[in-house]
Every structure is written in C-alpha cells, then in structure tokens.
N, C-alpha and C positions, 0 to 999 in steps of 0.2 A: 809427464809429457805436458798437459796442456797448459801446464806454466811455463813453459819454453817456448811453445806455441804463442802463446800471451805474450811474453816477451821479448817473440821477434815482430809481431806485426804491431807491437807499441813501438817498436823503435822504428816500423814506418812510417805510423798512422803521426804521431807527437814531434817530428822534431820541428815546426814551426807554429806550431801549436799556444796558443795563450787563454787564458781562462775560458773565454767564450767557444772552447774548442770543448773542452768540459760540459757546458752549459749553454752556450746562445749558438750553439751550430758554425760556429767559425773560428779559421787561427788568426786573430784579427792582431798584425803584430805593428800594425799603424806607418801612419804617413812617413816614416823615417826610411823607407823601404823603394819609397816614391821613384825617385831618380832611377832608380835601377828596373823598374818595372817597364817603362816605358817602352811602345812601338811604333813602328809605322806600318800603316797597311792600304794600301789602294783602296777606291769608294767602291768596289766590289766585292767588299767586306762578305765572306761565309760563315757566317754566326754559326750556321744552326748545329751542327756537331759539337764543336766548341761548348755555343753557349747550354746544351742539353748537358754534358758532360760537368759542364762547370755546376750548374744548379744541380745536380743530384750530390756533387763533390762537397757542397759546402754550404746548401739553401736548404737544402729537401728535409733536413733534421728538424727545421721549425717551420717549415712552411709547407711541408710534405706533397711528395711527387704528385699531389692534386691539386697543388696548388690553394688549397680550404683552409691550411694555417694549423691551429690548436685551439679550440674553442678557447679563451681566459686567459691565451699566453700569448699567441702569436698570430699576427695578424696575415686573412686568406690575400692573396696574390693576384688570384682569378677573380676578374670583374673591377678590382679595384684599381690595379696597373693601370687599365688603359683611363681610365677615370684621372687618374693625377695626369697622365701624359696628353689628353686634351686640354688642360687647363695652361694658362699665361704661363709659362716659365716652369711648366711639370715635367719636361723633358729634361731644364737643369737638374728641376728635384731629384729627380729620379738616377741620374747621375753621382751628385752629390751625397747621394742620404747611403749610396754602396760603399763612394769612398769614405767620407767619414762617417758615418753611425749617424746613430738618430736617438735621443735620449729625453723622457716627455712622455705625457698618455695625447694616445691620439682615438682615434673613431671609425670606426671600419665600420659599415651595415649597421650604424645604431649601437654597435657593442664598444667597449671600451677598453684597450690595448695599455700597458704602463710596465712593460720592459724593456729596457736597454738595447738597441743593437748596435754590435760594436764594426766599427771602421773595418773596412777591407780594402785597405790601401796596400798592402801585399800583393795583391791582384795584380796581374798586367795590365797595360791600357787594351788589349784585345780580349782577353779574359771578360773584362767589364763591361763592355761594351756587347759581348756575346750572352751575357747571361741577360742582360736588360733587354736587348732583341728576342732572348728566348721566351721571357716572360709575357711579352708583351704580345705575343704571335701563339703562345699556349692558354689551351684550356677555354678555347674558344674570344679570348682576350684580342685577334685577330679583329673579330667583326665589331668589333666597340671601338677600334682607334679613328679618330679622326681621317676623313680623305685626304689620301698623298702624305699622309704621316710616313717621313724617312725612317730608316734603320738607324739608331745611334753606333756612330764607327769611332775608331779608336784615337782618333783626331779630336773628337768632344771629350772623351774621358783625357787625353793628354791637358786638353785646355783647363779644365777645369781643377786637375790633378796643382794643377802652377800655383793656384790658392786656395790654402788650405784650411778648412772650417773646421769649428771645433762642433762636436756632438748637438750642441745647445742652440749654436747660430743655424745646424739642419734644419733645427724645430723651429726656430723661428722665419726659417722660409718657407717649410711647409705650412704655419697660419698664412701666411702671404699668399700660396699658390690655391690652399683651401679658406679661404679667410671666412666663408657661410658656414661651416662647419666646426661644432663646439669641438673642442681637441681637449678637452679634461673634465666634464662631469655628466657624456652620456652614461650609461647602462643600459645591459636589454630588463626587456619588459620584465617589472616583478620584482627588480630586485634592486638592495640597498647600495648607494657607495659607503655608507659608513666602514671606514679601515679598522681593521684591528691588529693585535699584535700577534705574532705565530703563537704558535701553541703548540706542545710536546711534551711526554714524561720524561724522566729521567730513565724508565727501564727499555722505552721506547730506544732512548740515544745508545743505549749499551746493545740493543739487539743491530740497529743502527752501523756502531764500531764492531761488532762481530761482520756485518757482511761487510764492508769498507775493508778489513781485514784482508778478507777473503777473495775481495773482485777491484778493489780499488788502490789496495798501496803498492802495487809494483808501480806506476805510475805517477801518485802524489805523496807519497813516502809516509813515512809512520805518524811523522807531526802535519800531515798534510801540505806540508812545503817543500819538504826534502824529497823530491821525487826523482828514483835513481834513472830514471828513462827517461824523462825531459816534461814529465806532466805537468801544468801549470799548477801554481801556488790555489788552494781554493778555502785557504783561508787568512784574515788578518787583511791589511791592505790594500791587497792586490783585490781579495773576493768582495771588498766594501769599494772599492772603487767601479765593477764592471754590474755589481749587484745591491747596494746597498740603497737606491734611487727605485726598484722593480717589488715586483710583489712575489710569494713564495709560488704562485704557478709556475709563471716563469722560468722559475728555477726546478721545481719538479716533469717539469715535461720536457724540456730541455734533456734534463740526465734521461728520464724514460726513456726518451728517445735515441740519444747517440750513443749513452754508456752500456756495457762498455766497448771500447771503439770497434774489438773484437767480435765480438754478440752485443750489438743494441736491442736494447729491450728484451732481453733474455734474463732478466729475474722477473719476477713477481712484482705487481703492484705493492703489495707489502714491505716487501726489502726494500724498492726503491721510496718509499713514503717513508720508510725506515733510518734509510741513510742520509735523507735531506733534515730528520728530525737532526742525525750525529752531526751533520756539517752547521745547521745552525747552534749547535750548545757549542762545536769549538769557536765559532764568530761572535762569540758573547750573548746569543739569544737565550733563557733563563728556561726553564723548564718550568713545566706546572703539574693539574691537577687532570687535564684531558688531552689524550692524544694526537698528533695529528695525523687528519686523516686525508685521500686522493681525489675528493670534492674538489674540482677544478672550480666553481663557482665561489665555496669558500676560499677557496689556498689564494685568491685573486684577490678577497678585499683584507687577508693578511700583510700588510706593508714591510719590508725590509728598514724601511726609514728605521733608524734611531734617534 
C-alpha cells in the first residue's frame, strides 16, 4: 500500500521536474518553455495569494518558509532581497535570476554560498512576478524597500524573458548590482575557505545504496538515470551540469529538505548522508578512509568540481 501511495504521489509531483527538483528546489525545464508561459495582466495585478503559493511550491525547500535559507547551502531572502531591490538595476537582476538561474559564489551577510540556482523559466510571467513580490514583502522585507517601490509586474518578466541570459551572465549582472560586495572569498568568521574533495567510505556508500533502493529507486531507477515514473537522472552529465560547480552542502541540504517528495525530511540524518555518499560514488567520486558527516561547514568546503 505504501509503495502504491508513493507511486501515485510521484506521478503527480514529478512530471515536469528536472534535476533541481531532486536536489535544488526546482522543476527547471528552462527557457525553451518561455514562449508558452507568457501572460498579460492589468497594472492592478493581485500577486499576494499566487506569490505565496508559488513560493511554497517551488522555493521554500531551499530558502525555507522563514526566508532564512539553509546555512552553508542556500542564502537567505529575508533582508537580502530588499537590499538587492534598492540597488540600481537590482529590480532587473531579481527578475533575471529567477528566469535564468545563477551560477557562482556569492556573499550574503558575510557568509559565502556556492550552489547553482537553476532557471525557473517554466513558470508563467504571473507566477514569477507574484513570487518576487511575495519575497519582497514577506518577513519584514517590505519595511526595507525603497520609498515608492512599485510591484514587479508580469509585463516586466515578459520583457526580460525576450532576451535569454546564461546563469553565468546573470552572475556577472549581480556583480554590477553589488560591486562593493565580494562574490568569491568571504566566509563566516573563524572558518577557512580551503576546499577539499568529498570523503566517504565504501561501507557508507553501500548503506546509502540500500536506502536508495528502498526510498528513491521508483523515481530515479536502478541505474540512477532510468526512473520509471519521471524522476530526473542523478548521475552522469545531467548531474555534473547542475552540481559539478557547487559543493556537497547544497546537495545534502536539498535532499534532506525535499526528498522523498511524498514525505520530505522523513529519513534520518544518517540515512540522508549515506544516500549522498552513494550518489557521489556513482558519479565517479572516490571512497576513502573517512565517512562523510552531516556537518554543513565541512560539507560546504567539499567541492564537487573535478
């Protein structure tokens, strides 16, 4: 019965999902759906309900319902979103980072984050405008917005959508918006920026494989890229393209907060970290003498770049 329930839920949750749905809070099908998703809305755009529901469905897994993000993995939106909006071209940047994604190390409140954000161009203009307006008004952000700041409208999204950018180009735009803020070398006080390779044991990967067969195989398949019910690949080029420039902390944090899709966060911390060890082993990372731990500071220093 539980297996059938999982299968039914999976069919509902996965049809449009790409790899970010498994690991980065997203169903990122990319700009190719852009033309089909535009819409026209009057200036009296009612964003409140749509913005909240869009955020909860697509953003809260990474940035959390509180807007505080996940330490070492996903940056906070509380406090930071209005900071961006107040900058010259900040409004344009916010629209484009949702549409086209972001790739590169950033600094928020003195803490560095180096996880790729996937594009969300599969969402409609209404949804993207609404979720941005929700973020800019939630968690006290509205008190920090510039005087007279006007809501972002679907027409603003449609205009930005007409000229596609890469995630690297969006990163360059961020550097223009916040030129005085370092984007690569900052870190929390007392912590080193020295990068290390992922470390896990063969035994830990074997435990992760057993957990995978029980909780993940229906969606992602026995080979991690042949899921029967539409789960995206979690090994090979697809995995590398989305996670190969980031760190293990982002991989772990998203898996823990979003998987399995019918009961996210339901597994133990030990099981989640074992699953990450298994996924790493299947993506060509070498096992060693030390087990992978769930310490986010340590995981953030473990680069997935090969």
